[in-house]
Every structure is written in structure tokens, then in C-alpha cells.
C-alpha positions as CSV (number, residue, x, y, z in Angstrom):
1,M,37.2,52.3,147.9
2,I,33.5,53.1,147.3
3,G,31.5,54.2,144.2
4,E,30.4,52.7,140.9
5,Y,33.2,54.6,139.0
6,N,35.8,52.9,141.2
7,A,34.2,49.5,140.4
8,Y,34.6,50.4,136.7
9,N,38.2,51.4,137.3
10,A,39.0,48.2,139.2
11,S,37.3,46.1,136.5
12,L,39.5,47.7,133.8
13,A,42.6,47.2,135.9
14,C,41.7,43.5,136.4
15,A,41.1,43.0,132.7
16,V,44.5,44.4,131.8
17,A,46.2,42.3,134.5
18,V,44.5,39.2,133.1
19,L,45.7,40.0,129.6
20,L,49.2,40.4,131.0
21,N,48.9,36.9,132.6
22,V,49.0,38.2,136.2
23,P,47.9,35.4,138.6
24,H,44.3,35.9,139.8
25,D,45.3,35.7,143.5
26,I,47.7,38.6,143.0
27,I,45.1,40.6,141.1
28,R,42.6,40.0,143.9
29,E,45.1,41.0,146.6
30,G,46.0,44.2,144.7
31,I,42.4,45.3,144.3
32,L,41.6,44.6,148.0
33,K,44.6,46.7,149.1
34,T,44.1,49.6,146.8
35,Q,43.5,53.0,148.4
36,V,44.4,56.3,146.7
37,K,45.2,59.2,149.0
38,G,42.6,61.9,148.5
39,R,40.2,59.8,146.4
40,V,37.2,58.9,148.5
41,E,39.7,58.6,151.3
42,K,38.1,57.6,154.6
43,F,39.9,59.7,157.1
44,A,37.8,58.8,160.1
45,E,34.7,56.8,160.7
46,N,32.5,59.6,159.4
47,V,34.9,61.8,157.4
48,Y,35.9,61.5,153.8
49,I,38.4,63.5,151.7
50,D,38.3,63.7,147.9
51,Y,40.0,65.7,145.2
52,A,36.7,66.3,143.2
53,H,36.7,69.8,141.8
54,T,34.6,69.5,138.6
55,P,30.9,69.1,138.3
56,K,31.1,65.5,137.1
57,A,33.5,64.5,139.8
58,T,31.5,66.3,142.5
59,E,28.4,64.4,141.4
60,A,30.1,61.1,141.3
61,V,31.7,61.3,144.7
62,L,28.6,62.7,146.4
63,T,26.5,59.9,144.9
64,A,29.1,57.3,146.0
65,V,29.2,58.5,149.6
66,K,25.3,58.8,149.8
67,E,25.1,55.2,148.7
68,A,27.7,53.9,151.1
69,E,26.3,55.9,154.0
70,E,22.6,55.6,153.1
71,N,21.2,56.2,156.6
72,K,23.4,59.3,157.3
73,K,23.1,62.9,156.4
74,I,25.8,64.4,154.2
75,T,27.7,67.6,155.0
76,V,29.9,68.7,152.1
77,L,32.7,71.2,152.4
78,F,33.9,72.7,149.1
79,G,35.1,75.7,147.2
80,C,36.3,76.3,143.6
81,G,39.7,77.2,142.3
82,G,40.5,80.8,141.3
83,E,41.6,81.7,137.8
84,R,39.9,78.6,136.4
85,D,36.7,78.0,134.6
86,K,34.1,80.2,136.3
87,T,31.1,78.5,134.7
88,K,31.6,75.4,136.7
89,R,31.2,77.2,140.1
90,A,27.4,77.5,139.9
91,Q,27.2,74.0,138.5
92,I,29.0,72.6,141.5
93,G,26.9,74.6,143.9
94,K,23.7,73.2,142.2
95,I,25.0,69.6,142.4
96,A,26.0,70.0,146.1
97,S,22.6,71.4,146.9
98,R,20.9,68.5,145.2
99,L,22.9,65.7,146.8
100,A,24.1,66.9,150.2
101,D,22.0,67.8,153.3
102,K,24.3,70.7,154.4
103,L,26.8,72.8,152.5
104,V,29.9,74.5,153.9
105,I,31.2,76.8,151.2
106,T,34.7,78.0,151.5
107,S,37.9,78.7,149.5
108,D,40.1,76.3,147.5
109,N,43.3,77.6,145.8
110,S,41.8,81.1,145.2
111,R,45.1,82.1,143.5
112,G,44.8,85.8,142.5
113,E,41.1,86.0,143.0
114,E,39.2,87.1,146.1
115,P,37.7,84.0,147.8
116,I,34.4,85.8,148.5
117,N,34.0,86.5,144.7
118,I,34.4,82.8,143.9
119,I,31.9,82.0,146.7
120,K,29.4,84.4,145.2
121,D,29.7,82.6,141.8
122,I,29.1,79.2,143.6
123,L,26.0,80.7,145.4
124,L,24.4,81.4,142.0
125,G,23.8,77.6,141.7
126,V,23.0,76.9,145.4
127,D,19.4,76.2,146.4
128,R,18.9,78.9,149.1
129,Q,16.4,76.7,150.9
130,K,19.2,74.2,151.5
131,L,21.1,74.6,154.8
132,H,24.4,76.2,153.9
133,M,27.2,78.1,155.7
134,I,29.7,80.5,154.1
135,I,33.1,80.4,155.8
136,P,35.8,81.9,153.4
137,K,38.9,80.7,155.3
138,R,39.2,77.0,154.6
139,R,40.9,76.2,157.9
140,D,38.0,77.8,159.9
141,A,35.5,76.0,157.7
142,I,37.1,72.6,158.4
143,I,37.2,73.3,162.1
144,Y,33.5,74.3,162.1
145,A,32.4,71.3,160.0
146,A,34.3,68.8,162.1
147,R,33.2,70.3,165.4
148,T,29.5,70.4,164.5
149,L,29.4,66.9,162.9
150,K,26.8,64.8,164.6
151,E,26.8,61.0,165.0
152,N,24.3,60.4,162.2
153,E,26.2,62.6,159.8
154,V,29.1,62.2,157.4
155,L,31.5,65.0,156.4
156,L,32.9,65.1,152.9
157,L,35.8,67.5,152.1
158,L,36.1,68.2,148.4
159,G,38.7,69.9,146.3
160,K,42.0,69.4,148.0
161,G,42.3,65.6,148.1
162,H,46.0,64.6,148.1
163,E,47.2,68.2,148.1
164,T,49.1,69.5,151.1
165,Y,49.2,73.1,150.1
166,Q,47.0,76.1,149.4
167,I,47.5,78.7,146.7
168,D,46.3,82.3,147.3
169,K,47.4,85.8,146.6
170,K,50.5,85.3,148.8
171,G,51.6,82.3,146.9
172,K,51.8,78.6,147.7
173,H,52.0,77.5,151.4
174,F,51.6,74.4,153.5
175,F,48.0,73.4,154.1
176,D,47.0,69.8,154.9
177,E,43.4,69.1,155.7
178,R,44.4,65.9,157.5
179,V,46.5,67.9,160.0
180,I,43.5,70.2,160.8
181,L,41.1,67.3,161.1
182,S,43.6,65.5,163.4
183,E,43.7,68.5,165.7
184,V,39.9,68.8,165.9
185,L,39.2,65.1,166.2
186,G,42.0,64.4,168.6
187,N,43.8,62.1,166.3
188,D,47.6,62.1,166.4
189,K,47.9,60.3,163.0
190,Y,49.0,63.5,161.3
191,K,51.4,66.2,162.7
192,A,51.9,69.6,161.1
193,E,55.1,69.7,159.1
194,E,55.5,73.3,158.1
195,G,57.2,74.0,154.8
196,K,56.4,70.6,153.2
């Protein structure tokens, strides 16, 4: 796991384990094996998935990926949830503009709102000089971003993380970004399991 915030989390976990008299070799082994689905999850050589959906989390994960992949350009795919704090939408757009090289703006659990209205709120914070694409359907956005990814680029999908569903006006339905990425990248690791 990458990122300064993960180093802080690991340090805290180690300190608690030491206080509980856990042997150091077991602590070390546990830290080295730790990976959390949907938290700076390295899906492929140049693709990460993260649950970040707040301004602070967006900044933290983008900073972490930029530091880990310092010689590569960052494409970030993201949206904002519907029926949630609207003020954070422009903030996230501004942070993504500042830290990423290319933005793919899409939907993310739009719930009862129209995805395009959420996207308009995000765009209020986006630097219009920054390369950005607007693709309201998240599946289409993922396919576009994965197919156009170049060798010197990294794709970071934000907002869904561990989730395997999408919530829109029709309700909650199966949606796993890993399945879509597997289809595009030719990876059989994940198979679609409708209804899960």
C-alpha cells in the first residue's frame, strides 16, 4: 500500500500490536501482507482503484499515486454521489484539476439526481485549461479511460472502491469496475456475476 497516510495507519497498528505484546515478526508479516480492497488497490500495472469520494481523500490518494508513479502522467476518473453534500463537488473538481494530468468526469451513485447535474457542479471547480472528458455513463467512461491509457500513464478510478454496485434512479444494481477493467484489459481475473 502506498501513501503517507497509509504509513501513519501502519505505524499506529504496529504501536497497538506492540502494546498487546504481539511478536515483532508477526507484526512485520501482517504489515507486509496488508492490502485493502478498493483502497489504493493496484488492479493492474498502471491502474489503481480507490474509494476516495471526499475532497480530503481525493487529495490524499492523488498525492500518493503521483509520488509512487513520479515519472508517469495521471488520468483520474471520478464523479460525486447524488443526494449528498453538493459543496464538495466543485472542491473535488478543483483538486483533481490541480493534481491529475487528465480528468474523466462521470457518474457515481447518482441516486435520485440526474448525473449531468452532478457533473455540472463538479465542473464549477475544474480548471477548463486542464484536459478533461465528460462521459456520464460510468461504464463507458471506464472503457474509454482504459482503452486510451498510454504506457507512460496511470489510471486512477475514484469513488467506488470496494463497492460492487451502482445506485441510480432505478435503484441498486450490480456494477463492479474490476469486471469492466478485466473485459477491456483482457484479464480473466474477474468474471461478471450478475445479481451479486
